[in-house]
N, C-alpha and C positions, 0 to 999 in steps of 0.2 A: 462837341464837334463830332461830326459823321465821317467816319473810315468807311469806305466803300472797298468790298471785296474786288478782284480783279474780275472782270465780266470775261466769258469765254473769247476766246481769240477771234471767232467769225467774227465780232465787232471790230477787228483791226483797220479796216478802212473805213468805217462810220463814223460820221460827225457828231460830236456830243451835243447834238441838237436840243437836248431837256435842258442844258444849261443856259438860264436869260441872257441877252448881249447886255454888255456893259458898257460904261464909258470909260476913258482914260484911267489906269489904275493908277500912274505913279504921277508924283509931281513932276513936275519940269526938270531935265536933267541938265545938269551945267557940266562943260568941260569934259565932255564925252570925245573918244575917239573916233572921228568920223570913218564911217563903214564904205568900204569901198562899192563906188556905183558899178550899176551894168554895163559891161563891157570893160571896166578895169580888170586885170590882174589879180585872181584870188588865190591862194594856197588851199590845200585841201582842206584844211581845219576852218579854215574861214567859208569855204563853199559850205560846209558841214553846220556851220553853225547858223548859216543864212537860213540853210533847208530846216534846221530846227525849229526858229523861229516861226518861218512858215507854217510848219505842221502844229507849233502851239496853237496859232491863230486857228488852223482849220479844224483842232478839236476842242478848241471853245473852253478849255481851262485857264484860268488866269495868270497861275504860274507854276513851271514845272521846276521844282527844286531837286536840285542835285547836291547831296552833303558826303563828304569825304576826307580822309584824312591818312597819312602816309602810306599812299597808294601803291607804292613799290612792293609793301606786303602784303597788302589786300585792296586789290582795285575793283572798280566798278567796271563791268563789261564796256559802258557807254561812252566811259571817258576816252577810250581810244578813237574816238570818232571825233571828238568836240575839247581835247585839249594835247595840244604834242607834248606836254612836261606833267610828271608827276607831281602829287602835292605833297608837302611835307606837314605843315600845321593844318588845323582844321580849316576848310574851305568850302564854300558853298557857291553853286552857280544858281543864279536865278534869272530864268527865260519865261519872259513875260508875253502876254495875249497883246501885248502893244506890238511886239516885235523885238524890243530888245533884251540884251544879254548882258548880266552884271556880274561879275565874280567878286566875293566878299572873301579877302584872304588877308593871311597874317603877316606881319613885315617878314618873315622868311620866304614869301613865295609872290607877294603882290610886285615886286619890280620884274620876277621873272615872266610874270602871267602877262603883263602890260608887253614885254618885250615880242611874246608872242602875236599881238596883234588881230588876237580871235575875239576878243569880250568888247563889247562898246563901253564899258565902264568897269574898271578896278577901284573897290574901295576895300582900303587897307583899315581892319579894325584895331590894329594896335595890340593891347595886350589882352582885350578884354571880348574874346568873342560873343558870348552870349549878348553882351549891350550892344554890340554891333549887329546882331542879327535881330534884336528885336527891333533896333532903329529900321532895319532894311525893312521888315514886316510891316514897320508903320507906316513906313513910306509906300510900300506897294498897294496895303490894304486889302489882299486879296480875298474873294468869296472862297475860291477854289484852289487848290493846290495838288498837284499830281506829282507821284514818288514813286521810285524804282523798286517796287514790287510785282511780282507776278509769277504763275508756273511755268511762263518762258522764264530758261535760264540767262539769256539774252538782255532781260528785262529787269533781272531779280537781284541788282550791286548793291540795295542798301541793306546792309547787314540789321540783323534783329536789334544788337546793341544799338547801333544810330537809330533804328527807329525808335526804340525805347527813349532815347535823349531828344530825338525829337518832339516825341508827345511832352515830353517835360518843357522842352522851350516855346511850343505851342500853348501850354496850359501858362506858362509864365508870361509871354508877350498878351495873354488874351485872346488868341485866335480860335474863333467858334465855328469855323468855315467846316466846307467840305474836303476829305482827303480822299484822292481817287487812285487808280494805280495806272503808271505812266507807259505802261505795256504798249498802248496803241500808237502813243508819239514815238517811241523806240522802233516797235515793228517798222514803221514807216520811214523813220530815219536810218536805219541798219539797211533797212530792204531799198530805198529809192537810189541806188547810184546814181554819182556825179557824174560827169562824163571823165574826170583824171581818175574816177574807182573804176571805170569800165577799161580804161587805159592799162592801168597797172594790170587787173585782172586778165586782160589779152596779152600782156607780156608774160605773166607767169604761166598762162596756158601754152605760149608759144614753147619757153623751155622746157616744160613738160613733154610737150609731143615731139620735141627734138629729142631727149633723153629716151622718150620709149622708142623711137624709130632706131636709133643706136643701140638699143638691145638685142636687134634681130640680127646683128653680126656678132653679137657676143653667145649668144645662146648655142650652145652643142651639146650632145649628147656625153652626160654624166656631170654635167654641171649643177651646182644643188639650189635651193632656195637661197641659200646665205651667200653664196658666188653672187646669183643674179642682184641680191641686194647692196652687197660690199661695190657690185659696178655702178650701181644707181647713184649709190652713197658718193663715190668718187666724182662722177660726172656732175652733182649738187655742188661739191665744192669747186670743180672746174670752171663753172659756171658763175659762180660767186652768189647764190642764191642761199635761200633757205627750206627746211622743212615746213611742208603745209600742214602737218601733224607731228603724233609723237615720233620722234627719231628712231625709233626701234622697231617703229613697226611700217615704218616708209620707205620704199613700195611695199606692200601687202604682195605676196609672191606665193602664188597659187599653181602647181604641177601637176597635172595629172586625175585620175578620177580621186573623188570623194574629199573633195579640199576643204578645210576649213572655211564655215561662214562667218564673214564681219572682220573685225579688226584684228590682227594677230603678226607677231614677228614671225621673222623667216626662221623654217625648220631645216632638217637636212634631206628632206627628199630628192633624190637627184632626177635629172630629166632622162627619159627615156623616148628613141624613136616612136614617133605615132602619137605621143602627148600633146594635148591643148595645155596649153601655158598661159595663164592669166595676171595680169598686173594693176595694182591699184596705187595710182600715183599721184603727187601733188606736190609743188614746190611755192614758196612763197617770195614775193618779188615786190621791194617798197611797201611790205605791211600788207599784201594783198594774195590771195591764195587763188591754185587750182586744184582740181579732183578727178582725175580721168582714170578710165579704163580702158584697156585693150588687150588682144587674144593673139597668141602668136600658135602656130604649129611645127613641130619637129619631125620633117619628115620622114620616112622610112627608106630604108636601100631601093635606090630606084625609083623612087617619087621625085618630082619636080614642082608637085604642086599640090596645094590643098584638097584630101578628098571631096569629092561633089557632094555627099552628105551633110558634109557640115559646112560647105558654102551655103548649101539648102535652108539648116538651120541657122545659120547667120541671117539671111532675108527673110526669114520667118520671123526672128527677132524682132529685125529692124521694121517690119509690118505692123509688130504690136506695139514697138515704140512709138510710130508713125500716129498711130490711134489716138495715144497719150498726148503727143507734141502739138497737134490738131486742137486739142482743147486748151493749150497754153495760152489763153489770151483774158486781158484785164475784165475783171467781172465776174470771172469763173471763179469757184472754190477749190481749192488745191486739192481735194479729194478726187474732182471730177477728171484730171487727165490721169490719176494713181487706177482711178477703176477704169478706166477704158484701157489704158494698157495691159492690167490684169486680164480683163474680159479677152483681148486681142489675143493673149498667149493662150487663154484657156479653149477658144474659140479654132485653135490651131492641134487642142491636143496636149497642150503643154501644163505641166500644173506653174500655177501662178507664183512670182517671186515673194521671197519671206520679208521683206524691207519695205521702204518708202521708195516712190517712183522716182523722186527727188528732193534735195534741201537747199537752202541757199546758201552760196559761196560769197564770201566778201573777205574782210578783216580775219575771219577763220574758215577754215575749211568747210565744218559745219556753222552756219553764221545765226542760227536760231530764226524765231520769226514766222511767216508762212511756209508751210512745207506741203509737198505733195504726196500726200499719205493715206491712210485707210480713213474711211467717214465715223469720226466718234463724235460725238456732240462735245463741242467744247475744246475739242484739240485742234492743232495746227492746219491739219486740212481742211477744217470749216471756214478757215480765213481766206478771203479774197486775192487773187493775183491781182497786179497792178503794173504798169508801166514802168520800167526800171529796177524791176527784180531780175536779179541772175542768179538762176538756179540749176544745180547737176539734173540729169537726164540719165535715168540709171535702171539697167535691167539685165538678168543673167539666164543663163539655161546652164544645166547640171547634166552631162553627159555620159556617155561610157568612158572616153578618153579625159574628160577633164572639163571645165568651166569654158561656155563662151561668156564673156562678160563685156557690156558696151557700157560707157559713162562719159557722156559729153558734159559742157557747159554751154548755158544758152542765156539770152537776155530776152526780157520781154519787152515787146514793143507795143504800141497801140494797136497794132494787126495782127499780133502773134509774136512765136518764138523765134529769134536768131541765133543760130550757133555761132558763139565764138570758137569753139574749138572745130578743129575738122574731123568730120565723122570719119570713122572706118570702115570704109566699103567693102574690105576683103581682109578676112584673116591674113597676119601677114607669117610669110614662110621662113622660118630661121637659117641664116646663113651657114654659122658656125663656123666664123673665121677667127675666133679670140685665140 
């Protein structure tokens, strides 16, 4: 058999046109559960499974094969999109070029999988998984099989042990076809948000924005990073939502000059009058995340507004961001908005930011796949943006009194980027009423 290395992510949006077209792969399926028709109500997993079937057809592979067991201990990241339940026994999901989804399951799992109404067909292999696997491979007779290995963590769910086991199974059942990476399938599936996914991200964004606004009435002279962190965590509990990332680092709280760069838990630095304060915060609602940064100013005695110089810095930052946003269109590579935003800062005399301009948001705050990052051959920034992606827009300035940070969430439409979050047009002044 032929095993292909993962291609660079820049091909994530290309069709696998080098694979010749074939006729029907499988025998006539009998006893299948009817798939919801267009216009009928589908749950999120049914939406994503229908989407997955279409993407496999686009990519031209014969079968996308996902294999897993005891997923509560070691889960494949893609299963959170296409399975509402954990797998106990050895389970395979076959998604075919014909547009069908088949779950090969043990007696432990088959009834539960049927109850989800996610798959077109459930085949129970009883006590002999290898015999059931061989029968399914004989029935489908694929020439190309896509597996979940990749340099992209979101598409790298096949463990090395399971990969070796699959190679044994392929040898035993006489499969001599091509094995290729499923990274492009997963990139499209994870990236193309359905209307329900967009709705959930909007809900998470609204709660995040509400809490970030509430912080203005809490911050006063002397409050510490830990105090602000604790306030946000209490509001998370109040609204009945979850952390979008590691609990101990959400939110990131950055007070005054020389803040840490990147993800870190709160320290003991206390707010002083004249400080800029930046929060990096996100929540998860119904399994979907937000990721937003906002900037505050703690006024000095006699001040009733943010100093003009910081207003100008924010306006300059927005001008640079807008140059990047203008290139967030289907067909552009991820590095292009990143480069435009960097150049926009440099042209105004600022240093460029030290990280990417944006990453995907979805099931995770950092959702893998296409990214707006530096131009590196084979990197995530080489991949093409497409309609349906949800990404952050992220840039910061490091100044004498702290950091001005802006991070928003936007959706790629056929015409360009549409903000999901409400952009911060002015630095928020702290009221100090806590």
